N, CA, C and O atoms as a DFTB+ gen file, in Angstrom:
576 C
 N C O
     1  1     159.245      24.716      77.454
     2  2     159.006      25.871      76.609
     3  2     159.866      25.713      75.362
     4  3     161.084      25.564      75.451
     5  1     159.227      25.748      74.212
     6  2     159.898      25.548      72.928
     7  2     160.389      26.902      72.399
     8  3     159.640      27.879      72.374
     9  1     161.661      26.943      71.976
    10  2     162.262      28.151      71.400
    11  2     162.256      28.011      69.879
    12  3     162.820      27.061      69.338
    13  1     161.622      28.953      69.197
    14  2     161.582      28.969      67.731
    15  2     162.231      30.270      67.292
    16  3     161.633      31.340      67.406
    17  1     163.446      30.176      66.793
    18  2     164.204      31.366      66.427
    19  2     164.105      31.612      64.935
    20  3     164.310      30.707      64.126
    21  1     163.784      32.857      64.580
    22  2     163.642      33.277      63.183
    23  2     164.737      34.297      62.887
    24  3     164.860      35.303      63.586
    25  1     165.529      34.036      61.854
    26  2     166.590      34.963      61.470
    27  2     166.542      35.215      59.969
    28  3     165.955      34.445      59.209
    29  1     167.161      36.295      59.568
    30  2     167.251      36.660      58.161
    31  2     167.743      38.087      58.046
    32  3     167.848      38.808      59.038
    33  1     168.038      38.476      56.843
    34  2     168.503      39.849      56.615
    35  2     167.347      40.829      56.824
    36  3     166.181      40.433      56.857
    37  1     167.681      42.091      56.961
    38  2     166.684      43.149      57.103
    39  2     165.732      43.128      55.905
    40  3     166.166      42.973      54.763
    41  1     164.457      43.281      56.168
    42  2     163.404      43.306      55.143
    43  2     163.250      41.988      54.387
    44  3     162.808      41.981      53.238
    45  1     163.611      40.878      55.022
    46  2     163.476      39.576      54.364
    47  2     162.091      38.957      54.564
    48  3     161.743      37.987      53.890
    49  1     161.303      39.513      55.487
    50  2     159.971      38.980      55.738
    51  2     159.824      38.282      57.074
    52  3     158.839      37.578      57.298
    53  1     160.792      38.464      57.969
    54  2     160.754      37.791      59.278
    55  2     159.501      38.164      60.072
    56  3     158.815      37.290      60.602
    57  1     159.212      39.435      60.151
    58  2     158.068      39.899      60.947
    59  2     156.757      39.376      60.373
    60  3     155.891      38.932      61.128
    61  1     156.598      39.419      59.073
    62  2     155.395      38.897      58.432
    63  2     155.263      37.403      58.703
    64  3     154.171      36.914      58.993
    65  1     156.368      36.683      58.608
    66  2     156.347      35.255      58.883
    67  2     155.885      34.992      60.320
    68  3     155.048      34.121      60.558
    69  1     156.426      35.737      61.258
    70  2     156.057      35.557      62.662
    71  2     154.592      35.911      62.885
    72  3     153.896      35.220      63.630
    73  1     154.115      36.977      62.250
    74  2     152.693      37.355      62.375
    75  2     151.777      36.236      61.898
    76  3     150.669      36.084      62.412
    77  1     152.222      35.457      60.931
    78  2     151.433      34.322      60.437
    79  2     151.635      33.063      61.288
    80  3     150.733      32.232      61.389
    81  1     152.800      32.923      61.890
    82  2     153.103      31.759      62.714
    83  2     152.393      31.800      64.068
    84  3     151.893      30.778      64.537
    85  1     152.347      32.961      64.686
    86  2     151.802      33.082      66.042
    87  2     150.378      32.526      66.161
    88  3     150.120      31.754      67.084
    89  1     149.436      32.884      65.265
    90  2     148.084      32.328      65.421
    91  2     148.038      30.800      65.361
    92  3     147.214      30.181      66.033
    93  1     148.910      30.195      64.568
    94  2     148.948      28.730      64.494
    95  2     149.479      28.126      65.786
    96  3     148.962      27.114      66.258
    97  1     150.511      28.742      66.362
    98  2     151.061      28.245      67.614
    99  2     150.064      28.407      68.762
   100  3     150.004      27.565      69.658
   101  1     149.283      29.488      68.736
   102  2     148.327      29.723      69.834
   103  2     147.212      28.686      69.853
   104  3     146.476      28.587      70.835
   105  1     147.079      27.918      68.788
   106  2     146.082      26.842      68.782
   107  2     146.452      25.728      69.755
   108  3     145.588      24.961      70.183
   109  1     147.745      25.636      70.108
   110  2     148.178      24.558      71.006
   111  2     148.896      25.063      72.258
   112  3     149.351      24.252      73.065
   113  1     149.007      26.371      72.438
   114  2     149.677      26.853      73.641
   115  2     149.820      28.356      73.678
   116  3     149.395      29.073      72.772
   117  1     150.438      28.813      74.769
   118  2     150.682      30.241      74.969
   119  2     151.975      30.640      74.280
   120  3     152.980      29.935      74.368
   121  1     151.942      31.788      73.586
   122  2     153.060      32.225      72.757
   123  2     153.564      33.588      73.215
   124  3     152.779      34.498      73.482
   125  1     154.873      33.712      73.301
   126  2     155.531      34.997      73.515
   127  2     156.456      35.239      72.324
   128  3     156.970      34.292      71.729
   129  1     156.661      36.497      71.983
   130  2     157.588      36.857      70.909
   131  2     158.592      37.847      71.477
   132  3     158.223      38.815      72.142
   133  1     159.862      37.592      71.207
   134  2     160.940      38.495      71.604
   135  2     161.623      38.960      70.336
   136  3     162.054      38.142      69.523
   137  1     161.726      40.263      70.162
   138  2     162.360      40.836      68.971
   139  2     163.649      41.536      69.369
   140  3     163.669      42.347      70.294
   141  1     164.720      41.213      68.663
   142  2     165.984      41.938      68.849
   143  2     165.871      43.241      68.079
   144  3     165.692      43.239      66.861
   145  1     165.974      44.333      68.781
   146  2     165.801      45.637      68.139
   147  2     167.053      46.128      67.432
   148  3     167.030      47.163      66.767
   149  1     168.141      45.391      67.573
   150  2     169.353      45.737      66.835
   151  2     169.929      47.073      67.256
   152  3     170.172      47.319      68.437
   153  1     170.140      47.921      66.281
   154  2     170.831      49.187      66.529
   155  2     169.928      50.321      66.979
   156  3     170.417      51.413      67.267
   157  1     168.630      50.094      67.046
   158  2     167.759      51.195      67.484
   159  2     167.122      50.863      68.824
   160  3     166.747      49.720      69.086
   161  1     167.011      51.867      69.655
   162  2     166.424      51.693      70.978
   163  2     164.927      51.935      70.904
   164  3     164.457      52.813      70.180
   165  1     164.193      51.146      71.661
   166  2     162.747      51.353      71.788
   167  2     162.533      52.566      72.679
   168  3     163.161      52.689      73.731
   169  1     161.661      53.445      72.267
   170  2     161.382      54.648      73.039
   171  2     160.083      54.487      73.804
   172  3     159.029      54.229      73.223
   173  1     160.175      54.642      75.122
   174  2     158.963      54.675      75.927
   175  2     158.227      55.969      75.630
   176  3     158.844      56.978      75.290
   177  1     156.917      55.938      75.758
   178  2     156.121      57.113      75.430
   179  2     156.460      58.266      76.374
   180  3     156.355      58.123      77.592
   181  1     156.865      59.406      75.817
   182  2     157.282      60.532      76.663
   183  2     156.138      61.056      77.541
   184  3     154.966      61.023      77.167
   185  1     156.526      61.531      78.702
   186  2     155.617      62.214      79.632
   187  2     154.500      61.341      80.187
   188  3     153.516      61.861      80.713
   189  1     154.636      60.027      80.077
   190  2     153.654      59.129      80.687
   191  2     154.191      58.662      82.038
   192  3     155.403      58.570      82.235
   193  1     153.282      58.369      82.962
   194  2     153.690      57.990      84.313
   195  2     154.628      56.789      84.320
   196  3     155.635      56.801      85.028
   197  1     154.314      55.749      83.539
   198  2     155.176      54.563      83.563
   199  2     156.583      54.896      83.058
   200  3     157.561      54.319      83.534
   201  1     156.692      55.808      82.113
   202  2     157.999      56.253      81.631
   203  2     158.736      56.995      82.739
   204  3     159.935      56.797      82.933
   205  1     158.027      57.839      83.456
   206  2     158.642      58.559      84.581
   207  2     159.145      57.582      85.640
   208  3     160.234      57.766      86.185
   209  1     158.366      56.553      85.933
   210  2     158.771      55.577      86.941
   211  2     160.036      54.840      86.498
   212  3     160.953      54.638      87.294
   213  1     160.079      54.439      85.223
   214  2     161.245      53.757      84.676
   215  2     162.457      54.685      84.717
   216  3     163.540      54.290      85.150
   217  1     162.261      55.931      84.260
   218  2     163.355      56.898      84.250
   219  2     163.860      57.217      85.654
   220  3     165.019      57.589      85.831
   221  1     162.990      57.072      86.646
   222  2     163.376      57.324      88.034
   223  2     164.226      56.196      88.608
   224  3     164.803      56.335      89.686
   225  1     164.304      55.072      87.882
   226  2     165.164      53.982      88.323
   227  2     164.461      52.699      88.698
   228  3     165.108      51.756      89.154
   229  1     163.140      52.637      88.517
   230  2     162.431      51.385      88.824
   231  2     162.994      50.255      87.967
   232  3     163.230      50.448      86.774
   233  1     163.212      49.079      88.554
   234  2     163.665      47.919      87.791
   235  2     162.609      47.494      86.781
   236  3     162.924      47.077      85.666
   237  1     161.345      47.609      87.194
   238  2     160.228      47.253      86.324
   239  2     159.158      48.320      86.488
   240  3     158.788      48.679      87.605
   241  1     158.662      48.825      85.353
   242  2     157.543      49.765      85.362
   243  2     156.439      49.159      84.498
   244  3     156.689      48.743      83.367
   245  1     155.221      49.112      85.034
   246  2     154.112      48.450      84.353
   247  2     152.944      49.417      84.242
   248  3     152.591      50.105      85.200
   249  1     152.353      49.454      83.055
   250  2     151.094      50.159      82.840
   251  2     150.041      49.135      82.457
   252  3     150.284      48.278      81.608
   253  1     148.874      49.219      83.078
   254  2     147.799      48.268      82.814
   255  2     146.563      49.039      82.394
   256  3     146.108      49.946      83.090
   257  1     146.018      48.654      81.221
   258  2     144.754      49.244      80.796
   259  2     143.692      48.146      80.768
   260  3     143.888      47.081      81.354
   261  1     142.587      48.390      80.103
   262  2     141.479      47.425      80.118
   263  2     141.759      46.172      79.282
   264  3     141.016      45.196      79.383
   265  1     142.832      46.178      78.446
   266  2     143.089      45.042      77.571
   267  2     144.469      44.405      77.714
   268  3     144.661      43.260      77.305
   269  1     145.430      45.124      78.285
   270  2     146.802      44.619      78.275
   271  2     147.633      45.268      79.377
   272  3     147.240      46.258      79.994
   273  1     148.797      44.663      79.594
   274  2     149.827      45.249      80.451
   275  2     151.030      45.547      79.571
   276  3     151.381      44.748      78.703
   277  1     151.655      46.681      79.791
   278  2     152.869      47.054      79.080
   279  2     153.963      47.146      80.128
   280  3     153.840      47.876      81.111
   281  1     155.038      46.393      79.905
   282  2     156.084      46.281      80.911
   283  2     157.416      46.758      80.333
   284  3     157.827      46.331      79.253
   285  1     158.072      47.634      81.055
   286  2     159.445      48.030      80.733
   287  2     160.325      47.461      81.844
   288  3     160.139      47.779      83.019
   289  1     161.276      46.624      81.465
   290  2     162.157      45.965      82.416
   291  2     163.579      46.439      82.166
   292  3     164.043      46.452      81.026
   293  1     164.260      46.823      83.214
   294  2     165.640      47.301      83.099
   295  2     166.561      46.090      82.931
   296  3     167.288      45.702      83.845
   297  1     166.503      45.508      81.730
   298  2     167.226      44.275      81.441
   299  2     167.334      44.152      79.924
   300  3     166.354      44.376      79.213
   301  1     168.503      43.802      79.429
   302  2     168.612      43.551      77.989
   303  2     169.260      42.197      77.721
   304  3     169.927      42.006      76.704
   305  1     169.057      41.271      78.638
   306  2     169.599      39.928      78.490
   307  2     168.529      39.003      77.916
   308  3     167.442      38.876      78.481
   309  1     168.837      38.364      76.801
   310  2     167.901      37.406      76.223
   311  2     167.639      36.271      77.208
   312  3     166.495      35.852      77.381
   313  1     168.674      35.781      77.843
   314  2     168.514      34.663      78.773
   315  2     167.601      35.033      79.940
   316  3     166.751      34.233      80.330
   317  1     167.760      36.223      80.498
   318  2     166.897      36.647      81.601
   319  2     165.450      36.791      81.129
   320  3     164.514      36.460      81.857
   321  1     165.281      37.280      79.922
   322  2     163.933      37.413      79.365
   323  2     163.323      36.038      79.110
   324  3     162.133      35.838      79.354
   325  1     164.119      35.093      78.626
   326  2     163.622      33.726      78.446
   327  2     163.237      33.102      79.785
   328  3     162.229      32.402      79.879
   329  1     164.035      33.353      80.817
   330  2     163.683      32.863      82.157
   331  2     162.332      33.423      82.587
   332  3     161.507      32.702      83.148
   333  1     162.106      34.702      82.327
   334  2     160.824      35.334      82.670
   335  2     159.683      34.678      81.899
   336  3     158.630      34.401      82.474
   337  1     159.879      34.428      80.606
   338  2     158.835      33.788      79.800
   339  2     158.536      32.385      80.322
   340  3     157.385      31.948      80.320
   341  1     159.575      31.683      80.767
   342  2     159.366      30.355      81.325
   343  2     158.566      30.447      82.631
   344  3     157.669      29.640      82.871
   345  1     158.896      31.429      83.464
   346  2     158.151      31.634      84.710
   347  2     156.695      32.006      84.444
   348  3     155.823      31.721      85.265
   349  1     156.431      32.634      83.317
   350  2     155.067      32.986      82.926
   351  2     154.358      31.819      82.230
   352  3     153.226      31.951      81.765
   353  1     155.047      30.680      82.170
   354  2     154.500      29.429      81.639
   355  2     154.099      29.518      80.163
   356  3     153.057      29.002      79.759
   357  1     154.942      30.178      79.369
   358  2     154.747      30.194      77.933
   359  2     155.071      28.810      77.387
   360  3     155.977      28.140      77.881
   361  1     154.341      28.389      76.381
   362  2     154.625      27.124      75.713
   363  2     155.621      27.298      74.579
   364  3     156.434      26.414      74.309
   365  1     155.549      28.453      73.915
   366  2     156.427      28.766      72.788
   367  2     156.962      30.181      72.958
   368  3     156.236      31.091      73.358
   369  1     158.246      30.350      72.646
   370  2     158.814      31.686      72.528
   371  2     159.418      31.777      71.144
   372  3     160.318      31.016      70.788
   373  1     158.909      32.720      70.369
   374  2     159.444      32.989      69.042
   375  2     160.426      34.136      69.200
   376  3     160.073      35.199      69.713
   377  1     161.649      33.923      68.763
   378  2     162.685      34.950      68.849
   379  2     162.968      35.443      67.443
   380  3     163.288      34.657      66.551
   381  1     162.848      36.748      67.249
   382  2     163.242      37.349      65.969
   383  2     164.603      37.992      66.151
   384  3     164.764      38.931      66.930
   385  1     165.581      37.472      65.418
   386  2     166.930      38.011      65.506
   387  2     167.799      37.234      66.475
   388  3     167.585      36.043      66.704
   389  1     168.792      37.928      67.046
   390  2     169.796      37.318      67.927
   391  2     170.504      36.179      67.196
   392  3     170.629      35.075      67.726
   393  1     170.968      36.455      65.969
   394  2     171.572      35.427      65.104
   395  2     172.697      34.648      65.777
   396  3     172.897      33.469      65.484
   397  1     173.429      35.297      66.673
   398  2     174.602      34.650      67.285
   399  2     174.230      33.595      68.318
   400  3     175.092      32.810      68.713
   401  1     172.989      33.546      68.767
   402  2     172.584      32.561      69.778
   403  2     172.516      31.171      69.142
   404  3     172.172      31.045      67.966
   405  1     172.841      30.128      69.912
   406  2     172.979      28.783      69.336
   407  2     171.694      27.954      69.273
   408  3     171.761      26.725      69.304
   409  1     170.545      28.589      69.188
   410  2     169.293      27.847      69.073
   411  2     169.094      27.370      67.637
   412  3     169.611      27.992      66.710
   413  1     168.353      26.276      67.434
   414  2     167.963      25.895      66.075
   415  2     167.164      27.044      65.438
   416  3     166.324      27.662      66.092
   417  1     167.435      27.315      64.169
   418  2     166.898      28.517      63.537
   419  2     166.085      28.213      62.283
   420  3     166.319      27.234      61.574
   421  1     165.125      29.092      62.045
   422  2     164.446      29.198      60.759
   423  2     165.080      30.381      60.053
   424  3     165.146      31.476      60.612
   425  1     165.544      30.174      58.836
   426  2     166.116      31.264      58.049
   427  2     165.087      31.701      57.027
   428  3     164.551      30.890      56.272
   429  1     164.821      33.002      57.016
   430  2     163.943      33.613      56.021
   431  2     164.832      34.398      55.064
   432  3     165.640      35.224      55.489
   433  1     164.679      34.135      53.775
   434  2     165.521      34.789      52.785
   435  2     166.780      33.977      52.542
   436  3     166.812      32.764      52.749
   437  1     167.818      34.678      52.096
   438  2     169.077      33.993      51.779
   439  2     170.127      34.421      52.795
   440  3     170.691      35.512      52.719
   441  1     170.365      33.541      53.735
   442  2     171.359      33.794      54.775
   443  2     171.952      32.448      55.157
   444  3     171.229      31.526      55.535
   445  1     173.249      32.341      55.058
   446  2     173.930      31.116      55.474
   447  2     174.358      31.302      56.921
   448  3     175.110      32.220      57.248
   449  1     173.863      30.407      57.788
   450  2     174.116      30.569      59.222
   451  2     174.120      29.198      59.891
   452  3     173.461      28.267      59.429
   453  1     174.861      29.090      60.972
   454  2     174.888      27.852      61.743
   455  2     173.534      27.605      62.406
   456  3     172.777      28.539      62.673
   457  1     173.247      26.347      62.661
   458  2     172.054      25.906      63.394
   459  2     170.750      26.104      62.619
   460  3     169.677      26.133      63.222
   461  1     170.826      26.241      61.299
   462  2     169.612      26.365      60.482
   463  2     168.946      24.988      60.388
   464  3     169.576      24.015      59.972
   465  1     167.666      24.912      60.779
   466  2     166.938      23.647      60.660
   467  2     165.847      23.722      59.590
   468  3     165.435      22.691      59.059
   469  1     165.373      24.930      59.266
   470  2     164.399      25.115      58.187
   471  2     164.747      26.398      57.442
   472  3     165.064      27.418      58.054
   473  1     164.684      26.333      56.121
   474  2     164.981      27.513      55.308
   475  2     163.765      27.862      54.469
   476  3     163.279      27.040      53.691
   477  1     163.275      29.082      54.630
   478  2     162.110      29.594      53.902
   479  2     160.924      28.623      53.938
   480  3     160.343      28.311      52.899
   481  1     160.569      28.152      55.132
   482  2     159.452      27.205      55.214
   483  2     158.116      27.923      55.118
   484  3     158.044      29.146      55.240
   485  1     157.056      27.146      54.898
   486  2     155.732      27.717      55.107
   487  2     155.339      27.399      56.550
   488  3     156.026      26.637      57.230
   489  1     154.259      27.970      57.003
   490  2     153.849      27.820      58.400
   491  2     153.597      26.351      58.745
   492  3     153.978      25.896      59.823
   493  1     152.966      25.616      57.849
   494  2     152.689      24.199      58.102
   495  2     153.977      23.407      58.316
   496  3     154.013      22.497      59.145
   497  1     155.050      23.750      57.564
   498  2     156.344      23.079      57.754
   499  2     156.848      23.274      59.183
   500  3     157.367      22.342      59.798
   501  1     156.695      24.461      59.691
   502  2     157.160      24.735      61.057
   503  2     156.355      23.912      62.060
   504  3     156.921      23.284      62.955
   505  1     155.039      23.920      61.905
   506  2     154.176      23.196      62.837
   507  2     154.501      21.700      62.823
   508  3     154.520      21.065      63.877
   509  1     154.755      21.140      61.659
   510  2     155.049      19.707      61.588
   511  2     156.482      19.368      62.008
   512  3     156.809      18.202      62.228
   513  1     157.331      20.387      62.118
   514  2     158.719      20.141      62.514
   515  2     159.066      20.781      63.863
   516  3     160.229      21.102      64.108
   517  1     158.095      20.965      64.723
   518  2     158.360      21.577      66.034
   519  2     159.375      20.767      66.844
   520  3     160.073      21.319      67.694
   521  1     159.457      19.475      66.585
   522  2     160.407      18.629      67.315
   523  2     161.865      19.030      67.057
   524  3     162.746      18.655      67.831
   525  1     162.132      19.775      65.999
   526  2     163.493      20.199      65.684
   527  2     163.983      21.349      66.557
   528  3     165.175      21.653      66.578
   529  1     163.068      21.986      67.275
   530  2     163.403      23.180      68.034
   531  2     163.662      22.858      69.498
   532  3     163.096      21.917      70.054
   533  1     164.522      23.653      70.106
   534  2     165.011      23.400      71.459
   535  2     163.967      23.682      72.527
   536  3     163.137      24.582      72.403
   537  1     164.041      22.879      73.576
   538  2     163.294      23.169      74.804
   539  2     164.205      24.025      75.677
   540  3     165.413      23.794      75.746
   541  1     163.619      25.009      76.339
   542  2     164.397      25.876      77.224
   543  2     164.185      25.424      78.650
   544  3     163.055      25.089      79.006
   545  1     165.222      25.396      79.497
   546  2     166.605      25.783      79.187
   547  2     167.316      24.715      78.369
   548  3     166.968      23.534      78.402
   549  1     168.315      25.167      77.642
   550  2     169.032      24.300      76.726
   551  2     170.476      24.191      77.196
   552  3     171.135      25.207      77.415
   553  1     170.967      22.980      77.351
   554  2     172.362      22.805      77.728
   555  2     173.255      22.752      76.487
   556  3     174.416      23.157      76.537
   557  1     172.711      22.251      75.377
   558  2     173.429      22.266      74.112
   559  2     172.412      22.328      72.993
   560  3     171.299      21.825      73.148
   561  1     172.768      22.937      71.861
   562  2     171.806      23.074      70.758
   563  2     171.319      21.726      70.248
   564  3     172.074      20.754      70.219
   565  1     170.073      21.674      69.852
   566  2     169.473      20.474      69.281
   567  2     169.959      20.317      67.848
   568  3     170.100      21.304      67.126
   569  1     170.213      19.091      67.438
   570  2     170.553      18.832      66.048
   571  2     171.942      19.239      65.645
   572  3     172.235      19.319      64.452
   573  1     172.824      19.503      66.617
   574  2     174.170      19.921      66.276
   575  2     175.143      18.802      66.539
   576  3     176.342      18.960      66.312
């Protein structure tokens, strides 16, 4: 499973970049995206059964409709979430944020940071340089 980490300052275009990257990656494999929510908490929809189940203490609460599953997991560990993505046999995991993690990074905008392998690339640059990104699990960062 290839880890592609995208970092940058707030409003630098990270989300737009990822929205354009995901369709290209899906041409060759299954893609998951993990977003660091930073200082704001994601709010589960009030008064819905899955929210009640989560609030009651369930480790995992899942709602399934005709098109998707929505999962709330009582976990805020990136590593545990990456383990889950690996168990789900994802080929690529795009991580938005988590700047302190030692994965090879794409920097969007102007940010000086360790482990930067591409700065303000276009989507084609990323696709042609996938070899620069770490396979998970990683014992040490690639290219360091």
